[in-house]
N, C-alpha and C positions, 0 to 999 in steps of 0.2 A: 385255264392253265396259266400259271404265272411263268413269265420268262425267266429262265435260269441264267444267271450270269456265267457265261462260259469263258473259261480261260483259253486264250489262243494257244494251241499246242505248238511250241517251237522246239526244235532240236536243242539238246544241250550244247553249250559253247564248245566243249571239247570235240564234238563231232565236226565242227567247222574249223577249229584250229589245228587239229591233228593232221588232216591232209595238207594243209599249208606248210606245216613244219616238215612233213615228209617230202614235200615238193622242194622246199628250200634245201633240205639236207641232200636230196638227190642232185640238185643243181650244184651244190658245193662239191660233192664227190666227183661229178662230171667235170667240173672246172679243174679240180686237182689232177684227175686222170689225164685230161687233155694237156695240162701243163707238163706233167711227167713225160708223156709221150712226145711232146714237141721239143724236149731237150735235145741237145746235141747227142747223137748216138754214141760217140766215143768221148767220154769225159776225159779231161786233161790228166787226171790222176792215174789213168790206166795207160800203159804203154801198148804199142801195137804188137800183136803176136808175131813172133819170128820163128821160122822153121829152122830146125837144126840142119847141119850139112847133109846128114844121111837122109833126112826127110826130103830135102830139096832134090837130092840125087834120085830118090825113089819117085818123086813127082815128075821129074824130067823123063825118067824111063817110061812112066805110064803115059805121059802126054805124047812122047815121040812114038810109042808103040801103036797108038790109035790116032791115025791122021784124021 
């Protein structure tokens, strides 16, 4: 029996690169989400919500009715 020259079977390069690309993409998305969540919760361009006079009076009635 003659020795056959066997080619070493290696996985295609894309099977090694694709998981690394997905990992890097996931890390990038994670950093972006973390950055957005760590921003100041009240951006400067938004003003604070204010209750109308009638709403404040109604809230006072509710709060004083239930001690």
